[in-house]
N, C-alpha and C positions, 0 to 999 in steps of 0.2 A: 504494500500500500504506500502511495506517495504521501508526502507531507501535506500537500493541498487536499488530498482526499480525506486524510485524518482530520484536518481542520474543518472541512465541510461537514463531516459526520458528527464531530464532537462539539461544534460551535454552539454556544448557548444564545448569543445575541442574534441580531438580524443581519444575516449575510448579505441580502440584497441592499440594505442601507449602507453597509460598509463598501460594497462594490460601487454603489452610486456615488458615494463620497470620494472614492478612489478615482472614479471616472471624472468627477468634477475637478479633482486635482490635476488630472492629465489635461482636461479641457482648459483649465486656467493657465497651465504652462503654454499650451498651444496659443491661447489668446495673448499671452505676453509676447510670444514670437510675432504674432500678427500685428500687435500694436507697435513693436519695434520696427518691423518692416514698413508699416504704414508711415511711421514717423520719419524713417530714412527717405521714403519716396516723396512725401509731401511737406517735409519740414516739421517744425514743432506745432502740429495741429492740435486743437483742443480735443477733438474726437479721439485721436490716437492716445493722447495723454490720459484722458478719462478711462479709456479701455484698459490702459496699462495699470492704472491705480486700482480699478475694480478687479482686474484679473489677479493682481498681486495680493489684494486683501482676501480674495477667494482662495488663492493658493495657500496663504498662511492658515486660514481657517480649516481647510481640508487636510493640510499636513498635520496640524495639531490633532484633529479628530481621528484620522486614520492611524497615526503612530500610537496614540494613547489607547485607542480602542483595540488595535491589533495586539498590543502588548498585554492588555487586560484579558483579552480573549484567549491568547496563547497560554498565559499563566493559569487561567481558569481551566483550560483543557488539561494542562499538566497536573493541576491539583486533582482533577477528576481521575486521570489515569493513575496517579500515585495511590489515591484512596481506593480505587477499584482493584488495583493489584494487591494492596494490603488486605482488602476484604476477601479477595480470592484466596490469598494465602491462608487466612484463618478458616476458610471453608474447605480447604484442601486436606488431603490425607498425607501422612508422613511419607509414605512411599512415593507419592507424586512429587512432593517438594524435593526429595532426595534424587529423583530421576531428572527433574528439570535442572537442578544445580543452583547452588547459592550464588555463584558468580554471575550467572545469566540474569537472575532476579535483581541483584544489587545494581548491575550495570543499567538495567532498564529504568530503575527508579532514580538513579543518580546521573550517570554520564549521558545516557540517551535523552533524558528529559532536559538536561542542560544544553544539549545540542539544539533541541527544539526552541528553548529560550533564546539562544543565539540567533536563530533564524527568524524570530518574530518580527524585529524591525526590518530586516532585509526583505521579508515577505511584503510588507507595506510598500516599500520603495519599488519592489519588483512589479507589483500590480499597477502602481501609478506610472512606472516607466513604460509598461506595455500599453497602457491607455494612451500615454503621450505619443508613443510611436505610431499608433493607429491614426490619431487625429492629425499629426504632422504629416504622415504619409498621404492622407486625404488632401491636405494643403499643398503638398508637393505635386500631387496628381492634378490639382487645379492649375498650378503654375506651368507644368510641363509633363506631357504624356511620356516623352522620351526619358526624362529623368526618373519617373516612377517605374517605368519598365526596367531600366537599368538597375534600379534599387531592388526591385523584386527578384530579378535574376541572381544578382550577387548575394543577396541575403538568403535566398532559397538554397543556393549551392553551399553556403557556409553553414546553414542550419542542418542540412542533410549530413554533411561531414561531421558536424558536432554530435548529432544524434547517434550516428553509427559508433563513434568513439565512446560516447557516454554509455551505451549498452554494454560494451566490453568492460567498463570500469565498475559496474554495479557489483559483479561477482567478487572482484578484488577487494572492494570496500567491505563486503561481508566477511571475507577471509581475514582482513585486518582486524575487524571487530572480534572475531572468534579467537584470534591469537592474543588480543588484549585481555579477553576474559581469562585465558590461560595464565597470563601474567598476573592477573588478580589472584588466581589460585596460588601461585608461587609466593606472592606477597603475604597471603594468608598463612602459608606454611611458615614464613619467617616470623610472623607475629604470634600465631597460636602455638607454634612449636619453638618459641624462642629459647626455652631452657634446654631442650634437646639439641638445638643447633649450636648453642654456646658450649655445650658439654662435649660435643663430638666434632673435632676439627674437620675430619674427613666428610662427615655429613654436611657440615657447613659449606665446604668447598664444592661438593657435588651439587647441593641445592643452589648455590650461587651460580655455578656454571650453567645449570639447567635454566635458571631464571634469565641469565644473560642471553642464552640461545633463544629463549622464547621472546625476550625483548628485542633482540636483533632481528629475528624473523618478522615480528610485527612492524618494526621500524622500516625494514627493507620493503615490505609490501606497501606500507604507507608512503614511502619515498617514491616508489614506482607509480602509485595511483596519483599522488600529488603532482609528480612531474608530468604525467599525462594530462592531468587537469589543467596545469599551467600552460602546457603546450596548446591545449584547446583554447585557453584564454588569449594567448598570443595570436593564434590563428584567427580568432574572432576579431581581435583588434586590427590585425592585418587586413581582414576582409573589409572592415569599416573604412580604413584608409584607401583601400582599392576602390571602394564605392565613391568616396569623395573625388579621387583622381579621375574615375570613369565619367562622373557627371560633369566635371570641369573640362576635361580634355577630349572625351570621346563623344558624349551625348550631343554636344552642340553640332557635331558633324552630321547628325541625322535629324536635326530639328532647326528650322530657320527661326523659330520664335524663342529658342533658348539662347539668349545672349543679352549682354548689357544688364539692365535692371533685373530682368527675369532670372538671369544666371546668378546674380548676387543674392536675390531673395531665396532661390532654390538652395544655393550653397549654405546660406544662413540657416535655413530650415533643416538641412541635412546635418549641420553641426549640432543642432539640438538632438536629432536622432542618434548621431554618433555618441553624444554624451550619455543619452539614455541607454544605448546599447552597451557602452562601456560599464555603466552601472549594473546592467543585467549580467554581463559577463563576469564581473567581479563577485556577483552574488552566487554564481554557479557552484563553487566548491561548498559554500555554506548550505545551499539548498540541496545539493547532492547528499551531503552528510545528514541533513535533516530527513531526506527521503529514506536513507538507509536506517536511521534511528527509528523513524516511524514504522518501517517495515519490521524491525526487530521487536518493537513494542507490541505490534499487532500479532506477530507470531507467538510471542510469549503469552499474551492474553488468550490466544486460541488454544495453546497447549494447556494452560491452567484451567480454562473454561471447560475443557473436555474432562477434567478430573474433579471439578468442584461438585460437591453434593447439591442436588436440586432441592433438597429440603430447606425450608426457610429457617434461618437462625432465629431463635426465640429465647426468651428468658426461661431457663430450666431451673426449677427449684432443686436445691441440694437434697437428695433423699436422706432421710434420717436413719433408715435401716434397710436391710435386705434379708431374705431367708436362705437363699442358696444360689451360688453360681456354679454352673456345670460346663466343663469343656469336654465335648464328646468327639473323639477321633479327629482331633485338630491336626491339620497339616498346613505348613507354611513354608514356602520356598522363596528364597531371596537370591536375586541375580545381580552381581555387581556390574554397574553400567560401564565401568572402565575396563575391568579385567575379564569380564564375561564369566568369572567363576561364580558358582552357586553354592548356597548353603541351605539346608533343609532341617526343620524340626518336625517331629511327629512320626507316627501317630501318637497323640497325647490325650489321655483321659485324666481329668483333674476336677476336683470339687473343692469349693471354698465356702465355709459357713461363718456366720457372725461370731466375732470374738476369738477366732482362731489366730494362732501365731505359727507361721509357716516359714521354715528356712529352706532355701534352695542352694545346693552346693554342687560342685563339679569343677573340672579343670577349665582352663581357658579354651574358648571355642566350643564348649559343650552345648551352647544354645541357651544359657540362662537368661541373658539380657534380651534375646529375641523372644523367648517365651514370655518374659515380663511385658514386652511391648504388645504381644498378642493378647495376653490377659487383660491389659489396660484398655484394649480397643484401638490402639494406635496403628497396629498392623492387622488388617482384616484377614482371617484365615483363607487359604486357598480351597480347603475342603473341611468337612466337619462343621460343628456348630457350637456356639456359645449360648447357653440358656440361663436367663436370669429370672428366678422365681417362676419357672414354667414358661416364660416367654422367649421366643427365639430372637436373638440380637442380629439385626441387619442394618442396612444403610439408614433406614428411617428411625431406628431406635438406638443407634450407637451413641448418640450424644447423651441421651438419658442414662445409658449404661456407664459412660465415662464420667458422668457427674458423681458417681459413687466414690471416685478415687482421687487421691492426691499421690504424687509420685516424685521421687528424686532419683533420676537416672544417673548413671555414671558420668555422662556428658551433660549434666544439668546446666541450666542457665538461671542466674540469680538476677532478678529485676530490681532496679533502683527504687521504684514505687511499689506500694503494696496493692497491685492490681487485683481486682476480684474480691477484695475484702474491704468493703467501703467504710465500715464503722467498727474497727477493732476496739475491744475494751482496753483502755490504756493500762489498767491495773494488770490485766492478763499479759499484755505485751511486756511490761516491766518484769513480771514474775518469770516469764520464759527467758528473757534476756539474762536475768540473774541465775536462773537454773542452768543455762547453757554457758554461763561465765562470759557473756558478751556485753554486759551493761556498761563496762568501762571502755568498750571498743566502738560501739555504735548505738544508735537509738532511732526512734521513729518520731518524725516531726512533719505534720501536715500530710500524713500518708506516705512519706518518703524517708528512706534510711539516710542518716547523716553521711555515712561512708560505706562503701563496699570494699575498701582497701584493706582486706583481711587475708590471713593465711588460708591455705586450702581447707584445712580442718575447720577453721572458724567460719568460712563461707558455707560449708556443708551444714554446720550447726544452725546458721542463720536460715538456710534453705529449709531445714526441718522445722524451725519456728514458724516460717510462713505456711508450711504444709499443715501444721497443727492449728494455725489460726483459720485455715479454710474449713476445719471441722467437718471433714468428710468421713464416711464410715470406714473406708479402706485406705490403708497407707502402704505404698509400694516403695521399697528402698533397695537400690542397686549399689552394693559395695559402699554403703554410707560410711562405714568405719575405716575405709581404706586410708584416709589421710588424718585420722585422729591419733593423738598421742596415746600411749598405753593407759594413762590414767582415765582419759575420757572414753576410751574404748571399753574399759572395765565398767565405767559409769553407765554406758549405754546398755550393757547386758544386766547389770545389777539394779539399776534404778529406772532408766527411761522406759525400757520394755515392760517391766512390771507395772509402772504407772499407766502406760497405754492399755495394758490388759485390764487393769482395774477400771479404767474409764470405758471399757467395752469396745475398744477399737479392734479392727481386724488388720493384721500386719503381715505382709509378705516381704521377706528379707533375703536378698542374695548376699552370700557371705563366704569367705574363706577362713573364718575364725573357728576352726575345728576345736581348738582347745577350750574356747569359751562355751561352745555348744555342749561339749562333754561335761562341763561343770554347771550347765544351766539349771536353775532352780524353778523353772516354769514349765507348765504343760505346753508342749509344742509338737509340731510335726516337721520331720526332716525329709527333704526330697533330694535325691542325687540324680544329676543329669549327665549323660554322656552321649556324644554324637547326635545331639538333637532330640534325645528321647529320655523319658523318665525311667531309670533302671532300678531305682530302689525308693521305697517309702517306708518310713518307720516313725513310731511315736516316741518322743522324748518324754519319759515319765516324770511327773512332778515328785519332788522329794521334800522332806522336811528337814533334811540335814543342811545346815548352813555352811556355805563354802568358807574355806579359810582365806582371809583377805591377804 
């Protein structure tokens, strides 16, 4: 989709009115030309001076209106696109977002929309320039048929050459954008994996070399496309000068009327056309980039729209309780979009009842985290079914099912604001901060944490506080103790879990803390996974023997 098509589709205001004002801008410029030519021919006539002043005032008025309105409309379109993409993100499923890729989404919301902003003013001048060329061409035709025929021939040849070269450049611009998205991925590797990069010099060197290769490839493609674009600009400018030369030196040979004052008027009019054409030519790279950006945005929206749930988002009350969750013969297969490798869990049969404490253990790659994502409803199973209180969970009921759960996954994200918990009880927040020993590190002010600049273990504690404030019946924890110090890891098993059980919570924990499980003083169920399947389930019996501290 071209930039102009996107503007026409998304524009909120009156497009005909904007086009009319642009047309008046072009007419006013043509009227200025006519007034100047009339003044040159008849001297300082009152009529020519009056026409000049009126045309000049109309030019200023239309310029103000067109530029301000165009800028406002483009920014409004960009706002709609950004909010629409964010809305599609929140309606999408995890697999869809992982398939599309973070870099592609971020680029559309940031760099591609910035390109559209850059093109907004250029668009207004381009429309006015086109209108000016039309009206001046009519004026030139009135002065000399030979001059307008020469103009049409030369401009048509130049436009044909330009169009053919432009078609070849579109694909190269798309390639350049794809390589720039890969460069964004490398930059993300540097920032998200900073500790790993600094710790391993060989990894740092390899990643840097790869990033340099990606950047160089992107730069070379852009150099090629920009060079071809500028060649097109120079060719277009050359064509305009050829046009002037042809009208001055060639056209009079075929027209007896094109001479003297007529030639002067025609040349002056063509100088206006040349100036407008130069403006159009200079706008070409910007508008081409805007076309490519608009096309990428539309393609992204089409890809996301195909995966967005058709169910209307609505306010879902947090369920206070449930009776039973059943997973029957669940199968889920995941294919990595980069390496084409696949991983599968299942078949799995699993039941979860209120007030249960379930530990999931197993080696790395055994499928624990994937199982937790399926249990939470983030990954829909490929086969089998999840049943909540006798009701089958599908696309229409999955949001209600997910409302049962709070989760802290291993790759969790901690939000600066307390989203989704509009009115937390200040006393409860202070109590939790003290219990998790964070009261001297951070706090809540106007629904926002004072700082998130905390250690890994402290951030996980804060994430757990947020989950507890959500007050959902089921809590899912993926390796929550991984970054805790020994003292707080012991506190988790000795104090936090018993408190949660007393409060009636249902907790599912992925853990490698076998030693703590062997000493556990709570009734719980332990599940061991291997190669994507549950290979063992056993009950950890409650004891009255107090552990040695």
